[in-house]
C-alpha positions as CSV (number, residue, x, y, z in Angstrom):
1,X,126.0,85.4,69.1
2,X,126.5,89.1,68.9
3,X,123.8,91.3,70.5
4,X,122.4,92.5,67.1
5,X,121.8,89.0,65.8
6,X,120.2,88.0,68.8
7,X,117.8,91.0,68.4
8,X,117.0,90.3,64.8
9,X,116.7,86.4,65.0
10,X,114.7,86.2,68.4
11,X,111.3,85.5,66.9
12,X,108.4,83.7,68.4
13,X,108.9,80.1,68.6
14,X,105.7,78.0,68.4
15,X,107.4,74.4,67.8
16,X,109.0,73.0,70.7
17,X,110.9,69.8,71.7
18,X,109.9,68.2,74.9
19,X,113.7,68.0,76.1
20,X,114.2,69.5,79.7
21,X,116.0,72.8,80.3
22,X,119.0,72.6,82.7
23,X,118.4,74.5,85.5
24,X,122.0,76.5,85.0
25,X,120.5,77.4,81.7
26,X,117.2,78.5,83.3
27,X,119.0,80.3,85.6
28,X,121.0,82.4,83.2
29,X,117.8,83.3,81.5
30,X,115.9,84.6,84.5
31,X,118.9,86.6,85.5
32,X,119.0,88.4,82.5
33,X,115.3,89.5,83.3
34,X,116.4,90.3,86.7
35,X,118.6,92.8,85.5
36,X,116.2,94.8,83.5
37,X,115.5,98.5,84.5
38,X,112.5,99.5,86.2
39,X,110.7,102.8,87.6
40,X,112.4,103.7,90.7
41,X,114.4,100.4,90.8
42,X,111.6,98.7,92.7
43,X,111.9,95.5,90.5
44,X,108.1,94.6,90.8
45,X,108.4,91.3,88.6
46,X,108.1,88.1,90.2
47,X,108.7,84.7,87.9
48,X,106.9,81.2,88.5
49,X,109.0,78.9,86.8
50,X,106.3,75.8,85.8
51,X,107.6,72.7,85.2
52,X,105.1,70.3,86.4
53,X,103.4,68.3,83.2
54,X,99.9,68.3,85.0
55,X,100.2,72.2,85.5
56,X,101.3,73.0,82.2
57,X,98.8,70.9,80.9
58,X,96.1,72.9,82.6
59,X,97.6,76.3,81.6
60,X,97.3,75.0,78.2
61,X,93.6,73.9,78.2
62,X,92.8,77.8,80.2
63,X,94.6,78.9,77.0
64,X,92.7,77.1,74.4
65,X,89.4,78.7,75.6
66,X,90.2,82.4,74.4
67,X,92.4,81.3,71.5
68,X,89.5,79.0,70.0
69,X,87.1,82.0,70.3
70,X,89.7,84.2,68.6
71,X,90.1,81.6,65.9
72,X,86.4,81.2,65.3
73,X,86.2,85.0,64.9
74,X,88.8,84.8,62.1
75,X,86.9,81.8,60.2
76,X,83.6,84.0,60.4
77,X,85.3,87.1,58.9
78,X,84.8,89.0,62.2
79,X,88.9,89.5,62.2
80,X,90.3,89.6,58.8
81,X,93.5,87.6,58.0
82,X,94.4,89.1,54.6
83,X,97.8,87.9,53.2
84,X,99.2,84.2,53.0
85,X,102.1,85.0,55.5
86,X,99.3,85.8,58.0
87,X,97.4,83.2,57.5
88,X,100.6,81.0,57.9
89,X,100.8,82.6,61.2
90,X,97.6,81.6,62.4
91,X,98.0,78.2,61.6
92,X,101.4,78.1,63.4
93,X,99.8,79.8,66.5
94,X,96.8,77.2,66.4
95,X,99.4,74.6,66.5
96,X,101.2,76.4,69.4
97,X,98.0,76.5,71.5
98,X,97.4,72.8,71.0
99,X,101.0,71.7,72.0
100,X,101.8,74.7,74.5
101,X,102.5,72.2,77.1
102,X,105.1,70.4,75.1
103,X,107.5,72.7,76.0
104,X,109.1,72.1,79.2
105,X,108.5,75.3,81.1
106,X,105.8,78.2,81.3
107,X,107.2,81.1,83.3
108,X,104.2,83.1,84.4
109,X,105.5,86.7,84.9
110,X,103.7,88.6,87.6
111,X,103.9,92.2,89.0
112,X,103.4,93.7,92.4
113,X,101.3,96.3,91.6
114,X,102.0,98.2,94.7
115,X,105.6,99.0,93.0
116,X,104.1,100.1,89.6
117,X,103.6,103.6,89.0
118,X,100.7,104.2,86.6
119,X,101.0,107.8,85.2
120,X,98.6,107.6,82.5
121,X,95.4,106.3,84.6
122,X,93.5,109.8,84.0
123,X,93.8,110.0,80.3
124,X,90.4,108.5,79.6
125,X,92.0,105.6,77.6
126,X,93.1,101.9,78.6
127,X,96.6,102.4,80.4
128,X,99.8,101.2,78.7
129,X,102.5,103.0,80.9
130,X,102.1,100.4,84.0
131,X,103.6,97.4,82.1
132,X,106.9,99.5,81.3
133,X,108.4,98.4,84.5
134,X,107.5,94.7,84.0
135,X,107.9,94.0,80.3
136,X,111.5,95.2,80.0
137,X,112.1,92.0,82.1
138,X,110.6,89.9,79.8
139,X,112.3,91.0,76.9
140,X,115.6,90.7,78.5
141,X,114.4,86.9,79.1
142,X,113.5,86.6,75.4
143,X,116.7,87.8,74.2
144,X,118.8,85.7,76.7
145,X,116.7,82.6,75.9
146,X,117.5,83.2,72.2
147,X,121.7,83.6,72.9
148,X,121.0,80.2,75.0
149,X,119.9,78.6,71.7
150,X,116.2,78.5,73.2
151,X,112.9,79.2,71.6
152,X,110.4,81.3,73.6
153,X,106.7,82.7,73.0
154,X,105.1,85.5,74.9
155,X,101.6,85.4,75.5
156,X,98.9,87.3,77.5
157,X,95.7,85.1,76.6
158,X,96.2,83.3,80.1
159,X,95.5,86.5,81.6
160,X,91.6,85.9,80.9
161,X,92.1,83.0,83.7
162,X,94.2,85.0,86.1
163,X,92.0,84.1,89.4
164,X,92.2,80.3,88.2
165,X,96.2,80.6,87.3
166,X,96.8,82.6,90.6
167,X,95.1,79.6,92.6
168,X,96.7,76.8,90.5
169,X,100.2,78.2,91.4
170,X,99.5,79.7,94.9
171,X,100.5,83.1,93.7
172,X,99.6,85.7,96.4
173,X,96.9,88.4,96.4
174,X,99.2,91.4,95.8
175,X,100.5,89.7,92.6
176,X,98.9,90.1,89.2
177,X,99.5,88.2,86.3
178,X,101.4,90.2,83.3
179,X,102.1,87.5,80.7
180,X,103.2,83.9,80.4
181,X,106.5,83.3,78.7
182,X,106.8,79.6,76.9
183,X,110.6,78.4,76.9
184,X,111.9,75.3,75.4
185,X,114.4,73.9,72.7
186,X,112.9,74.5,69.1
187,X,111.5,71.8,67.3
188,X,112.3,73.7,64.1
189,X,114.8,76.4,62.8
190,X,114.8,79.9,64.2
191,X,114.5,82.5,61.5
192,X,117.8,83.8,60.3
193,X,116.6,87.3,60.4
194,X,113.1,88.7,61.3
195,X,111.0,90.8,58.7
196,X,110.1,94.1,60.0
197,X,108.7,97.6,58.8
198,X,111.6,99.9,57.4
199,X,112.8,102.4,60.0
200,X,111.4,105.3,58.1
201,X,108.0,104.0,58.4
202,X,108.3,104.0,62.2
203,X,110.6,106.6,63.4
204,X,110.3,110.3,62.8
205,X,112.2,113.4,63.6
206,X,111.1,116.4,65.8
207,X,107.3,115.6,64.7
208,X,105.2,112.9,63.8
209,X,105.4,112.2,60.0
210,X,108.9,113.4,59.4
211,X,110.6,110.1,58.7
212,X,113.8,109.2,60.1
213,X,116.2,107.8,57.4
214,X,119.3,106.1,58.5
215,X,122.6,107.3,56.9
216,X,123.3,105.2,53.5
217,X,126.3,103.0,53.9
218,X,129.2,104.3,52.6
219,X,128.5,107.9,53.0
């Protein structure tokens, strides 16, 4: 696959087959993650590849607790879900939550915080900078999985259970969990092309609100 096709078709997979992923395929996916950029080239990421069915099942049980709380808030109207497309996404996400352990691999992505330089800690808002040196590796992993024909889903809900996850997987104290990547062979076709907001709605020139319009084809 060409890179642009990989990018435009690497959507979240929520339906997986249980077939195992060969280790050579996993190695290529993890190697792609390994070559991501990071601040100072400190490479703070660590990956725990969870294959054991009992451990995957336990991760799913923990995941279901915050997910069901979110779902209840949706049903009670505390969180608004407007369009039919959003409703279908909720239904697919619920199926994923109930069957997450069907996927043969869950990668627990960790970060060594001593190697993460947080430059926005004093701005009086939640930090978003620290993840820059970690989530680049996750995006590489996600795109390489797509190229290999795998489906992938990235979730952070399990971070609610970080102490339990760390104990289950014997993760050392100096590491923190950043996210979990569910990997497996898709049980349903992946999208031919993702739907996203047009470029002029999200990109601006010189100041916010001055939209960037790509050149017209043929001009």
